C-alpha atoms as an extended CHARMM CRD file, in Angstrom:
* protein
*
       166  EXT
         1         1  MET       CA           -131.9790000000       10.2560000000      145.0760000000  PROA      1               0.0000000000
         2         2  ILE       CA           -131.0110000000        6.7460000000      144.0450000000  PROA      2               0.0000000000
         3         3  ASP       CA           -132.4150000000        4.9610000000      140.9910000000  PROA      3               0.0000000000
         4         4  TRP       CA           -132.5050000000        1.2510000000      141.8230000000  PROA      4               0.0000000000
         5         5  HSD       CA           -133.0810000000        0.0400000000      138.2730000000  PROA      5               0.0000000000
         6         6  ASN       CA           -131.0890000000       -3.1030000000      139.0730000000  PROA      6               0.0000000000
         7         7  TYR       CA           -128.7090000000       -4.1440000000      141.8010000000  PROA      7               0.0000000000
         8         8  GLY       CA           -125.2060000000       -3.7190000000      140.4510000000  PROA      8               0.0000000000
         9         9  PHE       CA           -123.9170000000       -6.7290000000      142.3720000000  PROA      9               0.0000000000
        10        10  THR       CA           -126.5100000000       -9.0370000000      140.7680000000  PROA      10              0.0000000000
        11        11  ILE       CA           -125.4750000000       -7.8380000000      137.3150000000  PROA      11              0.0000000000
        12        12  MET       CA           -121.8700000000       -8.5680000000      138.2610000000  PROA      12              0.0000000000
        13        13  ALA       CA           -122.8660000000      -12.0940000000      139.3480000000  PROA      13              0.0000000000
        14        14  VAL       CA           -124.5630000000      -12.7280000000      136.0050000000  PROA      14              0.0000000000
        15        15  ASN       CA           -121.3350000000      -11.7090000000      134.2760000000  PROA      15              0.0000000000
        16        16  ASN       CA           -119.1980000000      -14.1310000000      136.3110000000  PROA      16              0.0000000000
        17        17  VAL       CA           -117.2830000000      -11.4840000000      138.2640000000  PROA      17              0.0000000000
        18        18  SER       CA           -115.2900000000      -12.8840000000      141.1930000000  PROA      18              0.0000000000
        19        19  ARG       CA           -117.2870000000      -13.6190000000      144.3450000000  PROA      19              0.0000000000
        20        20  ARG       CA           -115.0050000000      -11.4210000000      146.4170000000  PROA      20              0.0000000000
        21        21  LEU       CA           -115.6340000000       -8.4160000000      144.1820000000  PROA      21              0.0000000000
        22        22  ILE       CA           -119.3840000000       -9.1290000000      144.1580000000  PROA      22              0.0000000000
        23        23  SER       CA           -119.3670000000       -9.2620000000      147.9580000000  PROA      23              0.0000000000
        24        24  ILE       CA           -117.5900000000       -5.8970000000      148.1580000000  PROA      24              0.0000000000
        25        25  ALA       CA           -119.9710000000       -4.3800000000      145.6080000000  PROA      25              0.0000000000
        26        26  ARG       CA           -123.0110000000       -5.6990000000      147.5060000000  PROA      26              0.0000000000
        27        27  TRP       CA           -121.7580000000       -4.2190000000      150.7680000000  PROA      27              0.0000000000
        28        28  TYR       CA           -120.9250000000       -0.9050000000      149.0750000000  PROA      28              0.0000000000
        29        29  GLU       CA           -124.2600000000       -0.6580000000      147.2680000000  PROA      29              0.0000000000
        30        30  LEU       CA           -126.4860000000       -1.6310000000      150.1850000000  PROA      30              0.0000000000
        31        31  THR       CA           -124.5440000000        0.1870000000      152.8960000000  PROA      31              0.0000000000
        32        32  LEU       CA           -124.2370000000        3.4780000000      151.0750000000  PROA      32              0.0000000000
        33        33  GLY       CA           -127.6370000000        3.1010000000      149.4270000000  PROA      33              0.0000000000
        34        34  ARG       CA           -129.4320000000        3.4500000000      152.7360000000  PROA      34              0.0000000000
        35        35  TYR       CA           -128.2340000000        7.0530000000      152.9690000000  PROA      35              0.0000000000
        36        36  GLY       CA           -130.2530000000        8.2000000000      149.9700000000  PROA      36              0.0000000000
        37        37  ASP       CA           -133.0090000000       10.6740000000      150.7660000000  PROA      37              0.0000000000
        38        38  HSD       CA           -135.3460000000        9.1780000000      148.1570000000  PROA      38              0.0000000000
        39        39  HSD       CA           -135.2780000000        5.9370000000      146.1880000000  PROA      39              0.0000000000
        40        40  LEU       CA           -136.7700000000        4.9710000000      142.8040000000  PROA      40              0.0000000000
        41        41  THR       CA           -137.5330000000        1.4090000000      141.7140000000  PROA      41              0.0000000000
        42        42  VAL       CA           -138.9820000000        0.0660000000      138.4590000000  PROA      42              0.0000000000
        43        43  SER       CA           -141.5620000000       -2.2720000000      140.0240000000  PROA      43              0.0000000000
        44        44  GLU       CA           -143.4300000000       -2.8810000000      143.2660000000  PROA      44              0.0000000000
        45        45  ALA       CA           -141.5520000000       -6.1840000000      143.6040000000  PROA      45              0.0000000000
        46        46  MET       CA           -138.2340000000       -4.3250000000      143.3940000000  PROA      46              0.0000000000
        47        47  ARG       CA           -139.4700000000       -1.8200000000      145.9750000000  PROA      47              0.0000000000
        48        48  GLN       CA           -140.4290000000       -4.6040000000      148.3900000000  PROA      48              0.0000000000
        49        49  ASP       CA           -137.1350000000       -6.4110000000      147.8010000000  PROA      49              0.0000000000
        50        50  LEU       CA           -135.1560000000       -3.2280000000      148.3870000000  PROA      50              0.0000000000
        51        51  MET       CA           -136.8970000000       -2.6520000000      151.7090000000  PROA      51              0.0000000000
        52        52  ARG       CA           -136.2550000000       -6.3010000000      152.6290000000  PROA      52              0.0000000000
        53        53  ILE       CA           -132.5040000000       -6.1930000000      151.9920000000  PROA      53              0.0000000000
        54        54  VAL       CA           -132.0280000000       -2.6290000000      153.3090000000  PROA      54              0.0000000000
        55        55  PRO       CA           -133.9900000000       -2.8210000000      156.5860000000  PROA      55              0.0000000000
        56        56  SER       CA           -133.4850000000        0.8720000000      157.4350000000  PROA      56              0.0000000000
        57        57  LEU       CA           -135.6970000000        1.7570000000      154.4520000000  PROA      57              0.0000000000
        58        58  ARG       CA           -138.7330000000        0.0170000000      155.9770000000  PROA      58              0.0000000000
        59        59  ALA       CA           -139.2430000000        2.9070000000      158.3900000000  PROA      59              0.0000000000
        60        60  ARG       CA           -139.0030000000        5.3450000000      155.4650000000  PROA      60              0.0000000000
        61        61  ALA       CA           -141.1270000000        3.3770000000      152.9850000000  PROA      61              0.0000000000
        62        62  ASN       CA           -142.8340000000        6.6040000000      151.9150000000  PROA      62              0.0000000000
        63        63  HSD       CA           -139.4480000000        7.6650000000      150.4680000000  PROA      63              0.0000000000
        64        64  VAL       CA           -139.2590000000        4.6360000000      148.1580000000  PROA      64              0.0000000000
        65        65  TYR       CA           -141.1930000000        5.2640000000      144.9420000000  PROA      65              0.0000000000
        66        66  VAL       CA           -142.1300000000        3.0390000000      142.0250000000  PROA      66              0.0000000000
        67        67  LEU       CA           -141.6530000000        4.5260000000      138.5600000000  PROA      67              0.0000000000
        68        68  TYR       CA           -142.5380000000        1.7920000000      136.1010000000  PROA      68              0.0000000000
        69        69  ASP       CA           -139.9910000000        1.2880000000      133.3660000000  PROA      69              0.0000000000
        70        70  ARG       CA           -141.7420000000        1.9490000000      130.0620000000  PROA      70              0.0000000000
        71        71  ALA       CA           -140.4940000000        2.5410000000      126.5560000000  PROA      71              0.0000000000
        72        72  THR       CA           -140.6240000000        6.0710000000      125.2100000000  PROA      72              0.0000000000
        73        73  ASN       CA           -143.0600000000        6.9950000000      122.4320000000  PROA      73              0.0000000000
        74        74  LYS       CA           -140.2380000000        6.5360000000      119.9400000000  PROA      74              0.0000000000
        75        75  PHE       CA           -140.3000000000        2.7940000000      120.6580000000  PROA      75              0.0000000000
        76        76  GLN       CA           -144.0640000000        2.5190000000      120.7190000000  PROA      76              0.0000000000
        77        77  ALA       CA           -144.6230000000        3.7820000000      117.1990000000  PROA      77              0.0000000000
        78        78  ALA       CA           -146.2550000000        1.2440000000      114.9140000000  PROA      78              0.0000000000
        79        79  LEU       CA           -144.0570000000       -0.0070000000      112.1140000000  PROA      79              0.0000000000
        80        80  SER       CA           -145.3040000000       -0.1840000000      108.5510000000  PROA      80              0.0000000000
        81        81  ILE       CA           -145.4370000000       -3.5990000000      106.9300000000  PROA      81              0.0000000000
        82        82  GLN       CA           -142.3370000000       -2.6550000000      104.9100000000  PROA      82              0.0000000000
        83        83  GLU       CA           -140.4170000000       -1.7070000000      108.0860000000  PROA      83              0.0000000000
        84        84  LYS       CA           -141.5090000000       -4.9350000000      109.8030000000  PROA      84              0.0000000000
        85        85  PHE       CA           -140.3780000000       -6.9840000000      106.8380000000  PROA      85              0.0000000000
        86        86  GLU       CA           -136.9940000000       -5.2220000000      106.7170000000  PROA      86              0.0000000000
        87        87  LEU       CA           -136.4650000000       -5.7290000000      110.4510000000  PROA      87              0.0000000000
        88        88  LEU       CA           -137.3970000000       -9.4130000000      110.3080000000  PROA      88              0.0000000000
        89        89  SER       CA           -135.1860000000       -9.8620000000      107.2610000000  PROA      89              0.0000000000
        90        90  ARG       CA           -132.1730000000       -8.3980000000      109.0900000000  PROA      90              0.0000000000
        91        91  VAL       CA           -132.5470000000      -10.9390000000      111.9020000000  PROA      91              0.0000000000
        92        92  ASN       CA           -133.4820000000      -13.7750000000      109.5460000000  PROA      92              0.0000000000
        93        93  LEU       CA           -136.9340000000      -14.3830000000      111.0390000000  PROA      93              0.0000000000
        94        94  THR       CA           -139.1910000000      -14.0270000000      108.0100000000  PROA      94              0.0000000000
        95        95  LYS       CA           -139.0080000000      -17.7240000000      107.0900000000  PROA      95              0.0000000000
        96        96  ILE       CA           -138.8160000000      -19.0400000000      110.6400000000  PROA      96              0.0000000000
        97        97  ILE       CA           -142.0500000000      -17.4180000000      111.7570000000  PROA      97              0.0000000000
        98        98  GLY       CA           -143.7500000000      -16.9480000000      108.3910000000  PROA      98              0.0000000000
        99        99  TYR       CA           -144.7160000000      -13.3930000000      109.3090000000  PROA      99              0.0000000000
       100       100  CYS       CA           -144.6690000000      -11.8610000000      105.8640000000  PROA      100             0.0000000000
       101       101  GLU       CA           -143.4100000000      -12.5430000000      102.4140000000  PROA      101             0.0000000000
       102       102  LYS       CA           -142.7490000000      -10.6030000000       99.2540000000  PROA      102             0.0000000000
       103       103  ASN       CA           -145.4760000000      -10.4600000000       96.6820000000  PROA      103             0.0000000000
       104       104  SER       CA           -143.6650000000      -11.5080000000       93.4980000000  PROA      104             0.0000000000
       105       105  GLU       CA           -145.7550000000       -9.2730000000       91.2240000000  PROA      105             0.0000000000
       106       106  LEU       CA           -145.4770000000       -6.0770000000       93.2410000000  PROA      106             0.0000000000
       107       107  ALA       CA           -142.2410000000       -6.8710000000       95.1160000000  PROA      107             0.0000000000
       108       108  ILE       CA           -143.7030000000       -5.6740000000       98.4240000000  PROA      108             0.0000000000
       109       109  PRO       CA           -144.2420000000       -7.5910000000      101.6630000000  PROA      109             0.0000000000
       110       110  ILE       CA           -147.7270000000       -8.9550000000      102.3700000000  PROA      110             0.0000000000
       111       111  TYR       CA           -149.2200000000      -10.4800000000      105.5010000000  PROA      111             0.0000000000
       112       112  LEU       CA           -149.8130000000      -14.2090000000      105.4630000000  PROA      112             0.0000000000
       113       113  LYS       CA           -153.3640000000      -15.2680000000      106.3420000000  PROA      113             0.0000000000
       114       114  ASN       CA           -152.4090000000      -17.5660000000      109.2230000000  PROA      114             0.0000000000
       115       115  ARG       CA           -149.3440000000      -15.7220000000      110.4460000000  PROA      115             0.0000000000
       116       116  PRO       CA           -148.4070000000      -16.1230000000      114.1030000000  PROA      116             0.0000000000
       117       117  VAL       CA           -148.3070000000      -13.3440000000      116.6520000000  PROA      117             0.0000000000
       118       118  LEU       CA           -144.6940000000      -12.3340000000      117.2140000000  PROA      118             0.0000000000
       119       119  MET       CA           -143.9370000000      -11.4160000000      120.8110000000  PROA      119             0.0000000000
       120       120  LEU       CA           -140.5410000000       -9.9500000000      121.7090000000  PROA      120             0.0000000000
       121       121  SER       CA           -139.4450000000       -9.6510000000      125.3070000000  PROA      121             0.0000000000
       122       122  SER       CA           -136.2520000000       -9.0360000000      127.1960000000  PROA      122             0.0000000000
       123       123  THR       CA           -135.4850000000      -10.0700000000      130.7380000000  PROA      123             0.0000000000
       124       124  SER       CA           -132.5850000000      -10.1190000000      133.1310000000  PROA      124             0.0000000000
       125       125  TYR       CA           -133.6650000000      -13.5420000000      134.4570000000  PROA      125             0.0000000000
       126       126  THR       CA           -133.3110000000      -12.3690000000      138.0540000000  PROA      126             0.0000000000
       127       127  PRO       CA           -135.5470000000      -13.2860000000      141.0060000000  PROA      127             0.0000000000
       128       128  ASP       CA           -136.8420000000       -9.6990000000      141.2780000000  PROA      128             0.0000000000
       129       129  GLU       CA           -138.3130000000       -9.9290000000      137.7750000000  PROA      129             0.0000000000
       130       130  ASP       CA           -141.2460000000      -12.3480000000      137.8330000000  PROA      130             0.0000000000
       131       131  PHE       CA           -141.0560000000      -13.7410000000      134.3060000000  PROA      131             0.0000000000
       132       132  MET       CA           -143.4930000000      -16.5230000000      135.2830000000  PROA      132             0.0000000000
       133       133  VAL       CA           -146.2920000000      -13.9970000000      134.7420000000  PROA      133             0.0000000000
       134       134  LEU       CA           -145.6550000000      -14.2430000000      130.9840000000  PROA      134             0.0000000000
       135       135  VAL       CA           -145.1360000000      -18.0190000000      131.0690000000  PROA      135             0.0000000000
       136       136  ASN       CA           -148.4110000000      -18.5430000000      132.9520000000  PROA      136             0.0000000000
       137       137  ALA       CA           -150.2940000000      -16.1900000000      130.6300000000  PROA      137             0.0000000000
       138       138  LEU       CA           -149.0420000000      -18.1130000000      127.5940000000  PROA      138             0.0000000000
       139       139  ASP       CA           -150.0880000000      -21.3770000000      129.2570000000  PROA      139             0.0000000000
       140       140  LEU       CA           -153.6150000000      -20.0250000000      129.8880000000  PROA      140             0.0000000000
       141       141  TYR       CA           -153.7980000000      -18.8150000000      126.2910000000  PROA      141             0.0000000000
       142       142  ASP       CA           -152.7450000000      -22.2390000000      125.0370000000  PROA      142             0.0000000000
       143       143  LYS       CA           -155.4130000000      -24.0110000000      127.1230000000  PROA      143             0.0000000000
       144       144  ASP       CA           -158.2540000000      -21.7350000000      125.9730000000  PROA      144             0.0000000000
       145       145  PRO       CA           -160.1180000000      -23.4680000000      123.1030000000  PROA      145             0.0000000000
       146       146  SER       CA           -161.3440000000      -20.1240000000      121.7360000000  PROA      146             0.0000000000
       147       147  THR       CA           -157.7640000000      -19.0260000000      120.9610000000  PROA      147             0.0000000000
       148       148  ARG       CA           -156.5250000000      -20.3820000000      117.6750000000  PROA      148             0.0000000000
       149       149  GLN       CA           -153.6480000000      -18.0970000000      116.8400000000  PROA      149             0.0000000000
       150       150  TYR       CA           -150.0820000000      -19.3480000000      117.2080000000  PROA      150             0.0000000000
       151       151  ILE       CA           -147.7040000000      -17.1740000000      119.2390000000  PROA      151             0.0000000000
       152       152  GLN       CA           -143.9810000000      -17.0680000000      118.4480000000  PROA      152             0.0000000000
       153       153  VAL       CA           -142.0940000000      -15.7440000000      121.4920000000  PROA      153             0.0000000000
       154       154  VAL       CA           -138.5430000000      -14.4320000000      121.2050000000  PROA      154             0.0000000000
       155       155  VAL       CA           -136.8580000000      -13.7070000000      124.5390000000  PROA      155             0.0000000000
       156       156  THR       CA           -133.5190000000      -11.9750000000      124.9290000000  PROA      156             0.0000000000
       157       157  GLY       CA           -131.3960000000      -11.5760000000      128.0130000000  PROA      157             0.0000000000
       158       158  ARG       CA           -129.1980000000      -13.4840000000      130.3710000000  PROA      158             0.0000000000
       159       159  GLY       CA           -129.1270000000      -14.0070000000      134.0790000000  PROA      159             0.0000000000
       160       160  PRO       CA           -129.0900000000      -16.4960000000      136.9150000000  PROA      160             0.0000000000
       161       161  LEU       CA           -132.5470000000      -17.9700000000      136.1800000000  PROA      161             0.0000000000
       162       162  ARG       CA           -132.1400000000      -18.3510000000      132.4310000000  PROA      162             0.0000000000
       163       163  GLU       CA           -131.5390000000      -22.0960000000      132.5820000000  PROA      163             0.0000000000
       164       164  PHE       CA           -134.7450000000      -22.5140000000      134.6320000000  PROA      164             0.0000000000
       165       165  TYR       CA           -136.8360000000      -20.7180000000      132.0020000000  PROA      165             0.0000000000
       166       166  ASP       CA           -135.1000000000      -22.4410000000      129.0700000000  PROA      166             0.0000000000
């Protein structure tokens, strides 16, 4: 069973590995990868792309499964206002986004009335990850007159399409 979370050769390309080594890695990964009995991908787009670049998998499409990549419950737990403030303080975002401030009398963080929504996202900026879905959603949100809340988006990651999205 092969977990196709990413293509190793595309990660190598992002990290400026020599073209010759990338070519060898691509051949190795795609040639040997076709011999897996079952294949896991993290999205339907990745599944389709895998079957496109490894043609022998098309005939065995029922052996290529999508298991969506989701955070564990540990990462989905809601943070208290104190924990949010401490996290934003460590990365110096409290003043930039105006998310919360300390109440001088009680010395605890408080929410600002018109605070923005803080959205954090990571991406590998690769063609198999359609980041335009988020960009288009933000554009629709911005054009809707009933939405009045400001959204601060912080995106982490690097990859071949980063300059396009910047």
